[in-house]
Phi, psi and omega in degrees: 000131180276126178259125183280169180295325181293317180296324178295318181294319180293328176294316176298320180300316180296321178294320181292315183291343175290333181257329188260125179217143182256147178240179180291323180281329178223085184287168179267125176269103184259130181247130176234135178233137175234184179287336184261331181202167175240136182238146175225139177215150177259120189240131169264105187286334180291320180269343182072037183231150174268124183273325179203151179212153178207152178227165176289336175292322179293324180271008178053053179220169182273161179277058178236190184296321176297319178292325177295323176295317176298318180296317178298319178295320181293316181291328177294319179296317180293325178294318178296321177297328179274356179084025181253129181242336184235137181222166171251128186273131178239108182278357171064029178088355179280156175290138181282082186196152174069235185297317181298317178292322179298318178298314182297314181296316178294326176292323176295319179292332178284352176116358178279141178254132179260000000 
C-alpha cells in the first residue's frame, strides 16, 4: 500500500500530539503551513480554546523564511499582550527546518520560552 506524504505527516502529527499538550499557563504553539500562508496559534488544550493566533497574511508577508520570522515576532507580541511567557512548541508533523524553524526562532527572540 502506497502511503502519501500527507498521510506520513498526519501519522507524525498524531505521535507528537500524544505527548504535547497545552495548558492555560503554558499553551501549545501550533504551526501550520500551506502553500499560501503560514499560521501559528496558542492553544489551551484543557479548555479547548485558542488564546492568540497570527498568519502571514495578517503580517503582510509571504509563506517563506522571511515571512516566518515576521510571523514568529507577531505571535510573540500577541502572547506577551495576553500575558503568556512560556509555551510548548508543536511543529504539527512538519520537519523542524525552513519556515517552521524560522517561526520558532523568531518567537524565542520575541521573548517566548520553549
